[in-house]
DRENNULUM-160595 format. One line per field, with one value per residue (C-alpha): residue number from 1; x, y, z. Coordinates in nm, 3 decimals, m for minus. Layout:
# DRENNULUM-160595
k	(NUM|...)
u	(X|...)
v	(Y|...)
w	(Z|...)
//
This chain:
# DRENNULUM-160595
k	(1|2|3|4|5|6|7|8|9|10|11|12|13|14|15|16|17|18|19|20|21|22|23|24|25|26|27|28|29|30|31|32|33|34|35|36|37|38|39|40|41|42|43|44|45|46|47|48|49|50|51|52|53|54|55|56|57|58|59|60|61|62|63|64|65|66|67|68|69|70|71|72|73|74|75|76|77|78|79|80|81|82|83|84|85|86|87|88|89|90|91|92|93|94|95|96|97|98|99|100|101|102|103|104|105|106|107|108|109|110|111|112|113|114|115|116|117|118|119|120|121|122|123|124|125|126|127|128|129|130|131|132|133|134|135|136|137|138|139|140|141|142|143|144|145|146|147|148|149|150|151|152|153|154|155|156|157|158|159|160|161|162|163|164|165|166|167|168|169|170|171|172|173|174|175|176|177|178|179|180|181|182|183|184|185|186|187|188|189|190|191|192|193|194|195|196|197|198|199|200|201|202|203|204|205|206|207|208|209|210|211|212|213|214|215|216|217|218|219|220|221|222|223|224|225|226|227|228|229|230|231|232|233|234|235|236|237|238|239|240|241|242|243|244|245|246|247|248|249|250|251|252|253|254|255|256|257|258|259|260|261|262|263|264|265|266|267|268|269|270|271|272|273|274|275|276|277|278|279|280|281|282|283|284|285|286|287|288|289|290|291|292|293|294|295|296|297|298|299|300|301|302|303|304|305|306|307|308|309|310|311|312|313|314|315|316|317|318|319|320|321|322|323|324|325|326|327|328|329|330|331|332|333|334|335|336|337|338|339|340|341|342|343|344|345|346|347|348|349|350|351|352|353|354|355|356|357|358|359|360|361|362|363|364|365|366|367|368|369|370|371|372|373|374|375|376|377|378|379|380|381|382|383|384|385|386|387|388|389|390|391|392|393|394|395|396|397|398|399|400|401|402|403|404|405|406|407|408|409|410|411|412|413|414|415|416|417|418|419|420|421|422|423|424|425|426|427|428|429|430|431|432|433|434|435|436|437|438|439|440|441|442|443|444|445|446|447|448|449|450|451|452|453|454|455|456|457|458|459|460|461|462|463|464|465|466|467|468|469|470|471|472|473|474|475|476|477|478|479|480|481|482|483|484|485|486|487|488|489|490|491|492|493|494|495|496|497|498|499|500|501|502|503|504|505|506|507|508|509|510|511|512|513|514|515|516|517|518|519|520|521|522|523|524|525|526|527|528|529|530|531|532|533|534|535|536|537|538|539|540|541|542|543|544|545|546|547|548|549|550|551|552|553|554|555|556|557|558|559|560|561|562|563|564|565|566|567|568|569|570|571|572|573|574|575|576|577|578|579|580|581|582|583|584|585|586|587|588|589|590|591|592|593|594|595|596|597|598|599|600|601|602|603|604|605|606|607|608|609|610|611|612|613|614|615|616|617|618|619|620|621|622|623|624|625|626|627|628|629|630|631|632|633|634|635|636|637|638|639|640|641|642|643|644|645|646|647|648|649|650|651|652|653|654|655|656|657|658|659|660|661|662|663|664|665|666|667|668|669|670|671|672|673|674|675|676|677|678|679|680|681|682|683|684|685|686|687|688|689|690|691|692)
u	(0.000|0.125|0.254|m0.024|0.017|m0.202|m0.258|m0.515|m0.704|m0.999|m0.981|m1.354|m1.290|m1.636|m1.799|m1.522|m1.522|m1.899|m1.887|m1.604|m1.757|m1.469|m1.650|m1.624|m1.255|m1.155|m0.828|m0.817|m0.752|m0.872|m0.926|m1.049|m1.092|m0.905|m1.092|m1.350|m1.312|m1.274|m1.303|m1.091|m1.107|m0.801|m0.781|m0.522|m0.365|m0.557|m0.820|m0.739|m0.741|m0.797|m0.428|m0.298|m0.161|m0.116|0.079|0.012|0.230|0.103|0.405|0.356|0.501|0.614|0.577|0.923|1.122|0.871|1.063|0.882|0.931|0.660|0.548|0.247|0.267|m0.029|m0.158|m0.495|m0.734|m1.095|m1.124|m0.874|m0.783|m1.006|m0.865|m0.555|m0.416|m0.587|m0.728|m1.025|m1.047|m1.365|m1.463|m1.205|m1.262|m1.239|m0.965|m1.101|m1.158|m1.299|m1.071|m1.181|m0.905|m0.905|m0.704|m0.682|m0.872|m0.542|m0.344|m0.091|m0.260|m0.109|m0.052|0.008|0.141|m0.018|0.145|0.075|0.311|0.218|0.422|0.435|0.604|0.524|0.268|0.193|m0.183|m0.212|m0.216|m0.470|m0.482|m0.577|m0.746|m0.888|m1.236|m1.488|m1.748|m1.575|m1.635|m1.288|m1.107|m0.995|m1.160|m1.501|m1.801|m2.136|m2.350|m2.385|m2.468|m2.137|m1.951|m2.108|m2.001|m1.662|m1.527|m1.737|m1.833|m1.606|m1.765|m1.737|m1.798|m1.512|m1.625|m1.456|m1.564|m1.661|m1.858|m2.155|m2.179|m1.993|m1.913|m1.944|m1.672|m1.722|m1.428|m1.379|m1.204|m1.212|m1.059|m1.204|m1.078|m0.812|m0.469|m0.558|m0.527|m0.196|m0.076|m0.191|0.016|0.320|0.281|0.328|0.650|0.772|0.760|1.061|0.986|0.982|1.302|1.478|1.361|1.145|1.089|0.976|0.759|0.577|0.520|0.347|0.098|m0.168|m0.207|m0.416|m0.255|0.089|m0.033|m0.203|0.120|0.336|0.083|0.027|0.406|0.425|0.120|0.308|0.649|0.849|1.061|1.030|0.949|0.587|0.275|0.183|0.393|0.234|0.219|0.042|0.228|m0.060|0.175|0.112|0.247|0.489|0.202|m0.159|m0.343|m0.449|m0.815|m0.829|m0.815|m1.144|m1.026|m0.744|m0.700|m0.510|m0.279|m0.207|m0.151|0.075|0.293|0.313|0.411|0.667|0.798|0.798|0.573|0.268|0.248|0.057|m0.174|m0.324|m0.499|m0.807|m0.597|m0.375|m0.699|m0.874|m0.568|m0.528|m0.893|m0.868|m0.574|m0.742|m1.063|m0.872|m0.701|m1.030|m0.971|m1.278|m1.200|m1.367|m1.249|m1.299|m1.312|m1.225|m1.326|m1.108|m0.824|m0.535|m0.172|m0.006|0.375|0.503|0.258|0.131|m0.234|m0.270|m0.215|m0.052|m0.164|0.024|m0.097|0.056|m0.140|m0.246|m0.431|m0.176|m0.121|0.242|0.392|0.612|0.674|0.506|0.139|m0.140|m0.519|m0.637|m0.982|m1.038|m0.827|m0.904|m0.772|m0.881|m1.047|m1.031|m1.231|m1.042|m0.975|m0.688|m0.543|m0.239|m0.466|m0.767|m1.128|m1.204|m1.004|m1.127|m1.344|m1.261|m0.887|m0.749|m0.458|m0.331|m0.084|m0.070|0.292|0.257|0.486|0.726|0.632|0.913|1.135|0.923|0.610|0.340|0.043|m0.160|m0.347|m0.487|m0.800|m1.100|m1.208|m0.872|m0.907|m1.257|m1.149|m0.830|m0.615|m0.320|m0.060|m0.196|m0.028|0.001|0.012|m0.299|m0.171|m0.141|m0.491|m0.634|m0.501|m0.644|m0.992|m0.956|m0.672|m0.724|m0.624|m0.434|m0.437|m0.118|m0.055|0.302|0.358|0.607|0.837|0.839|0.608|0.356|0.007|m0.248|m0.585|m0.821|m0.823|m1.066|m1.152|m1.411|m1.289|m1.123|m1.297|m1.610|m1.747|m1.619|m1.801|m1.784|m2.017|m2.336|m2.372|m2.562|m2.657|m2.505|m2.535|m2.329|m2.286|m2.189|m1.963|m1.827|m1.970|m1.761|m1.451|m1.529|m1.781|m1.986|m1.784|m1.810|m1.952|m1.794|m1.708|m1.530|m1.316|m1.246|m1.116|m0.906|m0.753|m0.685|m0.504|m0.297|m0.194|m0.083|0.114|0.275|0.137|m0.018|m0.364|m0.340|0.033|0.121|0.476|0.588|0.812|0.991|1.258|1.242|0.915|0.598|0.236|0.054|m0.305|m0.605|m0.830|m1.016|m1.353|m1.406|m1.506|m1.589|m1.726|m1.706|m1.767|m1.722|m2.011|m2.023|m2.330|m2.495|m2.329|m2.094|m1.973|m1.645|m1.684|m1.908|m1.802|m1.778|m1.917|m1.748|m1.939|m1.753|m1.990|m1.858|m2.048|m1.941|m2.009|m1.963|m2.130|m1.838|m1.757|m1.487|m1.242|m1.147|m0.910|m1.015|m0.745|m0.907|m0.714|m0.819|m0.601|m0.649|m0.550|m0.484|m0.710|m0.431|m0.368|0.001|m0.012|m0.163|m0.186|m0.273|m0.606|m0.700|m0.650|m0.825|m0.806|m1.116|m1.157|m1.485|m1.628|m1.876|m2.108|m2.216|m2.353|m2.359|m2.327|m2.190|m2.103|m1.831|m1.838|m1.527|m1.615|m1.382|m1.444|m1.373|m1.103|m0.934|m0.911|m0.935|m0.559|m0.486|m0.752|m0.602|m0.758|m0.933|m1.145|m1.088|m1.068|m0.957|m1.070|m0.932|m0.938|m0.725|m0.933|m0.735|m0.961|m0.828|m0.743|m0.812|m0.623|m0.680|m0.982|m0.921|m1.205|m1.194|m1.402|m1.337|m1.519|m1.556|m1.655|m1.884|m1.822|m2.110|m2.304|m2.232|m2.515|m2.483|m2.743|m2.733|m2.923|m3.079|m3.063|m2.736|m2.667|m2.334|m2.151|m2.367|m2.273|m2.432|m2.423|m2.390|m2.440|m2.251|m2.380|m2.207|m2.286|m2.009|m2.155|m1.886|m1.902|m1.560|m1.449|m1.294|m0.998|m0.804|m1.107|m1.068|m1.336|m1.255|m1.476|m1.423|m1.634|m1.567|m1.752|m1.823|m1.485|m1.174|m0.953|m1.016|m1.203|m1.044|m1.203|m1.035|m1.328|m1.122|m1.317|m1.636|m1.803|m1.937|m2.287|m2.336|m2.415|m2.182|m2.284|m2.024|m2.106|m1.933|m1.952|m1.944|m1.963|m2.050|m1.876|m1.998|m2.374|m2.515|m2.536|m2.230|m2.123|m1.988|m1.757|m1.701|m1.446|m1.417|m1.112|m1.017|m0.846|m1.095|m1.293|m1.093|m1.218|m1.594|m1.717|m2.035|m2.155|m2.455|m2.574|m2.618|m2.793|m2.638|m2.834|m2.700|m2.698|m2.972)
v	(m0.004|0.347|0.582|0.807|1.172|1.476|1.639|1.899|2.049|2.275|2.492|2.549|2.906|3.039|2.768|2.777|3.155|3.168|2.903|3.084|3.436|3.560|3.618|3.999|4.005|4.146|3.963|3.663|3.316|3.097|3.266|3.046|3.073|2.846|2.564|2.512|2.256|2.357|2.135|2.079|1.836|1.662|1.499|1.216|1.033|0.716|0.580|0.622|0.298|0.243|0.148|0.480|0.708|1.089|1.312|1.696|1.978|2.326|2.570|2.914|3.157|3.508|3.807|3.952|3.650|3.382|3.140|2.883|2.925|2.684|2.352|2.135|1.778|1.541|1.235|1.168|0.985|0.864|1.010|1.287|1.387|1.653|2.010|1.940|1.958|1.682|1.575|1.353|1.168|1.105|0.768|0.581|0.424|0.730|0.953|1.252|1.277|1.527|1.614|1.796|1.982|2.065|2.322|2.360|2.647|2.769|2.756|3.031|3.261|3.370|3.263|2.887|2.701|2.345|2.050|1.682|1.390|1.063|0.774|0.956|1.269|1.614|1.844|2.199|2.243|2.614|2.867|2.967|3.240|3.134|3.387|3.403|3.260|3.444|3.188|2.895|2.837|2.678|2.988|3.239|3.527|3.356|3.587|3.431|3.713|3.717|4.095|4.167|3.941|4.144|4.477|4.397|4.172|4.219|4.586|4.809|5.129|5.290|5.607|5.745|6.003|6.339|6.670|6.693|6.470|6.695|6.694|6.402|6.440|6.113|6.132|5.858|5.619|5.375|5.075|4.893|4.568|4.381|4.618|4.519|4.426|4.536|4.169|4.132|4.447|4.323|4.015|4.215|4.424|4.114|4.049|4.407|4.421|4.447|4.104|3.947|4.114|3.996|3.634|3.539|3.170|3.256|3.542|3.328|3.046|3.294|3.426|3.193|3.421|3.732|3.876|3.852|4.005|4.296|4.380|4.361|4.531|4.818|4.895|4.865|5.094|5.389|5.483|5.560|5.249|5.046|5.263|5.172|5.287|5.628|5.918|6.109|6.496|6.716|7.037|7.203|7.229|6.957|7.111|6.839|6.567|6.524|6.686|6.403|6.547|6.512|6.134|5.959|5.595|5.350|5.208|5.505|5.512|5.144|5.136|5.436|5.279|4.946|5.112|5.363|5.165|5.489|5.612|5.813|6.166|6.244|6.079|6.146|5.901|5.844|5.773|5.517|5.363|5.349|5.189|4.928|4.849|4.782|4.547|4.369|4.296|4.198|3.933|3.813|3.969|4.140|4.498|4.838|5.197|5.353|5.722|5.838|6.206|6.399|6.143|6.158|6.106|6.003|6.005|5.915|5.630|5.769|5.751|6.129|6.419|6.745|7.032|7.368|7.722|8.068|8.324|8.493|8.166|8.047|7.670|7.585|7.280|7.084|6.817|6.553|6.488|6.615|6.592|6.533|6.652|6.300|6.011|5.707|5.353|4.999|4.708|4.351|4.054|3.737|3.514|3.597|3.247|3.420|3.594|3.355|3.382|3.673|3.897|3.764|3.977|4.323|4.394|4.750|4.821|5.138|5.239|5.609|5.661|5.800|5.614|5.322|4.970|4.716|4.977|5.059|5.255|5.004|4.953|4.658|4.445|4.538|4.371|4.601|4.408|4.461|4.829|4.846|4.652|4.863|4.551|4.769|4.497|4.286|4.278|4.474|4.849|4.827|5.097|5.347|5.277|5.289|5.647|5.741|5.686|5.733|5.960|6.240|6.585|6.840|7.199|7.379|7.748|7.864|8.230|8.483|8.416|8.038|7.950|7.688|7.672|7.402|7.530|7.241|6.862|6.695|6.332|6.297|6.505|6.225|5.964|6.166|5.960|5.641|5.537|5.352|5.298|5.097|4.742|4.761|5.132|5.457|5.589|5.607|5.329|5.466|5.198|5.416|5.167|4.894|5.088|5.232|5.234|5.544|5.848|5.930|5.597|5.401|5.126|5.371|5.517|5.155|5.049|5.370|5.301|4.949|5.075|5.318|5.031|4.821|5.121|5.198|5.550|5.709|5.865|6.242|6.235|6.535|6.529|6.866|6.929|7.209|7.030|7.112|7.299|7.204|7.300|7.530|7.432|7.667|7.597|7.262|7.433|7.627|7.990|8.059|7.833|7.901|7.778|7.875|7.824|7.897|8.069|7.878|7.650|7.867|7.768|7.882|8.245|8.323|8.539|8.341|8.448|8.265|8.334|8.306|8.261|8.303|8.250|8.352|8.058|8.255|8.518|8.765|8.981|8.859|9.041|8.829|8.889|8.672|8.618|8.490|8.334|8.190|7.983|7.792|7.425|7.090|6.837|6.713|7.063|7.031|7.313|7.643|7.960|8.271|8.422|8.665|8.739|8.973|9.036|9.168|9.256|9.133|9.213|8.953|9.038|8.766|8.463|8.682|8.542|8.741|8.670|8.799|8.765|8.717|8.797|8.627|8.771|8.588|8.832|8.728|8.354|8.320|8.303|8.107|7.832|7.479|7.202|7.087|7.397|7.422|7.720|7.647|7.904|7.902|8.126|8.157|8.331|8.479|8.499|8.745|8.584|8.225|8.108|8.033|7.883|7.733|7.695|7.588|7.507|7.408|7.558|7.327|7.542|7.352|7.335|7.435|7.134|6.930|6.783|6.469|6.317|6.022|6.117|5.782|5.409|5.241|4.929|4.739|4.842|5.130|5.504|5.677|6.054|6.212|6.579|6.758|7.092|7.331|7.696|7.943|8.133|8.388|8.743|8.675|8.431|8.106|7.978|7.658|7.433|7.053|6.788|6.420|6.111|5.751|5.445|5.072|4.907|5.257|5.402|5.207|5.506|5.832|6.086|6.432|6.756|7.097|7.347|7.657|7.956|7.949|8.276|8.458|8.367|8.150|7.786|7.561|7.234|6.969|6.669|6.323|6.028|5.677|5.332|5.088|4.744|4.562|4.504|4.582|4.889|5.094|5.438|5.729|5.956|6.307|6.552|6.934|7.126|7.482|7.788|7.869|7.548|7.247|6.912|6.944|6.581|6.403|6.060|5.886|5.519|5.388|5.061|4.899|4.642|4.356|4.407|4.220)
w	(0.002|m0.090|0.190|0.308|0.202|0.245|m0.095|m0.004|0.294|0.375|0.691|0.679|0.764|0.735|0.951|1.216|1.241|1.280|1.559|1.741|1.715|1.498|1.181|1.222|1.176|0.836|0.863|0.632|0.755|1.039|1.374|1.665|2.052|2.282|2.455|2.175|1.902|1.531|1.209|0.898|0.620|0.475|0.133|0.085|m0.201|m0.114|0.111|0.477|0.692|1.056|1.078|0.935|1.195|1.189|1.412|1.427|1.550|1.618|1.628|1.774|1.524|1.626|1.397|1.422|1.299|1.200|1.431|1.643|2.018|2.129|1.983|2.067|1.924|1.936|1.750|1.606|1.828|1.840|2.194|2.272|2.625|2.783|2.786|2.593|2.237|2.030|1.696|1.656|1.313|1.135|0.961|0.765|0.421|0.201|0.058|0.251|0.623|0.874|1.150|1.474|1.656|2.030|2.229|2.605|2.767|2.905|2.565|2.476|2.243|1.916|1.557|1.501|1.202|1.180|1.012|0.989|0.962|0.810|0.678|0.363|0.505|0.662|0.513|0.629|0.645|0.711|0.987|1.256|1.520|1.874|2.098|2.456|2.489|2.701|2.588|2.746|3.121|3.156|3.035|3.300|3.096|3.098|3.117|3.168|3.040|2.670|2.661|2.844|2.595|2.312|2.471|2.608|2.331|2.024|2.010|1.806|1.948|2.284|2.489|2.693|2.962|3.014|3.140|3.517|3.759|3.756|3.379|3.226|2.862|2.654|2.381|2.101|2.032|1.747|1.889|1.550|1.682|1.382|1.119|0.855|1.003|1.362|1.494|1.316|1.484|1.821|1.772|1.672|1.991|2.202|2.005|2.079|2.457|2.675|2.835|2.491|2.389|2.714|2.703|2.403|2.498|2.859|2.740|2.475|2.730|2.961|2.692|2.813|3.122|3.088|3.400|3.245|2.914|3.086|3.253|2.945|2.714|2.958|2.901|2.541|2.449|2.598|2.459|2.766|2.788|2.470|2.161|2.227|2.045|2.182|2.305|2.583|2.590|2.846|2.745|2.565|2.263|1.991|1.676|1.600|1.594|1.645|1.946|2.171|2.163|1.784|1.773|1.720|1.739|1.780|1.426|1.277|1.566|1.574|1.188|1.196|1.473|1.285|0.954|1.091|1.393|1.585|1.866|1.744|1.861|2.084|2.348|2.690|2.913|2.716|2.401|2.592|2.733|2.398|2.216|2.509|2.492|2.115|2.143|2.435|2.252|1.943|2.140|2.295|2.641|2.783|2.827|2.908|2.961|3.308|3.391|3.753|3.819|4.055|4.014|4.271|4.154|4.474|4.396|4.743|4.815|5.143|5.041|5.056|4.827|4.915|4.705|4.747|4.681|4.719|4.933|4.610|4.493|4.244|4.240|4.313|4.129|4.368|4.110|4.312|4.391|4.183|4.121|3.764|3.675|3.539|3.452|3.224|3.263|3.163|3.328|3.206|3.340|3.449|3.741|3.974|4.032|4.203|4.466|4.502|4.392|4.616|4.390|4.065|3.833|3.703|3.704|3.669|3.440|3.282|3.007|3.090|3.203|3.552|3.796|3.739|3.850|3.862|3.691|3.388|3.317|3.362|3.594|3.702|3.687|4.030|4.153|4.176|4.480|4.646|4.596|4.746|5.054|5.099|5.047|4.911|4.982|4.692|4.360|4.121|4.202|4.417|4.650|4.368|4.238|4.588|4.619|4.277|4.405|4.776|4.883|5.131|5.003|5.219|5.091|5.205|5.171|5.110|5.236|5.100|5.395|5.323|5.608|5.518|5.675|5.634|5.502|5.431|5.444|5.217|5.280|5.013|4.708|4.522|4.315|4.298|4.013|3.852|3.537|3.209|2.916|2.992|2.850|2.523|2.560|2.484|2.848|3.152|3.405|3.747|3.909|4.202|4.454|4.294|4.394|4.731|5.015|5.056|5.149|5.517|5.618|5.896|5.657|5.427|5.715|5.838|5.494|5.472|5.816|5.701|5.392|5.605|5.831|5.538|5.406|5.748|5.743|6.053|5.996|5.956|5.851|5.629|5.460|5.342|5.046|5.229|5.437|5.803|5.801|5.967|5.869|6.101|6.101|6.174|6.461|6.406|6.404|6.077|6.128|5.750|5.483|5.103|4.765|4.402|4.149|3.790|3.636|3.361|3.113|2.918|2.565|2.403|2.322|2.622|2.917|3.247|3.582|3.871|4.192|4.528|4.827|5.172|5.499|5.851|6.081|6.397|6.602|6.550|6.255|6.018|5.788|5.488|5.200|4.917|4.648|4.330|4.045|3.701|3.480|3.158|3.224|3.069|3.252|3.470|3.593|3.539|3.258|3.373|3.152|3.346|3.268|3.542|3.918|4.150|4.528|4.733|5.104|5.252|5.597|5.706|6.001|6.247|6.046|5.734|5.381|5.082|4.722|4.496|4.119|3.922|3.562|3.308|2.961|2.634|2.563|2.889|2.806|2.424|2.371|2.683|2.635|2.583|2.375|2.694|2.718|3.093|3.321|3.679|3.940|4.300|4.590|4.903|5.154|5.447|5.752|6.000|6.333|6.209|5.896|5.530|5.360|5.023|4.756|4.388|4.083|3.726|3.428|3.122|2.832|2.600|2.224|1.989|1.869|1.555|1.360|1.138|0.915|0.667|0.347|0.258|0.336|0.410|0.210|0.174|m0.134|m0.223|m0.176|0.116|0.134|0.485|0.581|0.872|0.988|1.218|1.311|1.414|1.722|1.727|1.565|1.401|1.134|1.242|1.030|0.976|0.993|0.922|0.940|0.987|0.990|1.051|1.134|1.137|0.848|0.704|0.610|0.504|0.597|0.780|0.561|0.579|0.448|0.472|0.487|0.545|0.705|0.903|0.860|1.183|1.294|0.988|0.923|0.726|0.571|0.472|0.257|0.303|0.074|0.246|0.106|0.386|0.354|0.672|0.768|1.105|1.333|1.284|1.407|1.222|1.428|1.321|1.457|1.367|1.477|1.391|1.523|1.805|1.854|1.950|1.845|1.824|1.822|1.733|1.602|1.465|1.452|1.095|1.022|0.726|0.542|0.336|m0.036|m0.200)
//
């Protein structure tokens, strides 16, 4: 009898991809999820008998060299071992045979080359990409809820929340994990990490573990240590690249990095989080983007933040702690086998380069449950995340003679709102209660004291940057209360009225010097451009309340405004005979609205005109206007239109021509940027029908 040889094969790509929920990938080839079987058919040079034996080898192939660093060899069997590499053969007696292949639910993810050896030789029978499997209960990333699988693995569209906790601003983001070549780029990213470069074999062996991949990917998505994907920039000056607020999705960023082998300029926290979410979902790892409002950056790991101000109300940068208006990071869902089931579930990881962890800029994964319970000794970087959402804030006033006095201590001003996009809806999901117990409750203070004990910090400890100085605190009972409120909801171009309200809490008259200061800021408050300052003397009678209005004209802030549209207003109120009271507020100027309308039905392969309308509310022309648009399944590349000048008080209509290429509900994301309006965004849902 002739030696048995494979002369043809069929990977049954369409059927396998449908069964493995990978049919949305525009990458060609076979893409399957670990732990679930997939089928092939093999054609031989003769009939296959029961005595014929076949041995298969699945070799993991890296994208940098094409070399194999991991091999899995297994023989055909009528009953393969459970949860292992295996092949089950169909009926003999024909020159073609159905083969069912099995992979373990903890297999290393990546690209595999598959070959078969018979007594007639070795034949390569194609490649397949193996992903995490949130549909398989044996996989550490298993999610039981189908709607959550659809949102956190299959959805290419998201909302990332910015603004302020009182009025969160949902910003649309195109993850685009299924778009052309994005999966290949995600695989290439794994082969670009420092851990891979240092020890390729060890790195590849550990790619079965989502915990390990979270840690390494959080490092490679920023550029600080390894020529990674995105270069961070919070300077307010972005002329050498793209302003972080101009991006509308991850695909352009990932493709640019892949093509140029250089970090893409520029990103800020939501860009890092958006790109990381794209890579995660492409690899099958459930992922979402989280926004934490009033996010603490605790540089000295003492679970408190020290904020310094001059007596005139100017913030003083000590190069250490800070409070960001908001900060975005990622969460992925998986079991924590290293910590135990108590800490399984959502895991926090972050690619924004803030502080080093194990010598490089990476963060996480930290268990969300560990953060809530104050278990800051649990790996990885749980203490830093705990501070981000729970740190106490000490406001310290530095006087002209160098003396430092303590104004306020806030125990509930950090982590004011923690949120993400809701499952299956374009709305906000408030998950603050998943990170912390209610502010001011006994349980919250108990957890905080536990965290302090684990950190070896005494409650109430206040370190000072000025060596040898000590903070002089006012009397424990406040004598004056205050707040700053903003009148109305101003848009760019409006004048701003910031109203300082002070109330005497005693039965004696009080003389107060209120030093008010307004600065244009980047959202992390590390860039401040002076706008206006003023000082007023107020005399409050017993239990009297007074207001002072600081009017900030458009002419005051128009040249100082950053792309974040934020004005920070603060006041140091010197209360005679008592001490200092500090109050603050942030004004987020709204952009004028952008209206998008599809002019007709959307059908795969058919042109679809879209109309974008914008009205310039200013009394002056606005120049250098550029409109961009993108949408997974709607545009192959980003559409760019230079529209020049927007005339004052006039409406401008811009037409776009799309040709949808994927059916289903898709989102078109539009961004308008110009000289005076930074990155006006909008999106619409478009239901694309199959072509008849």
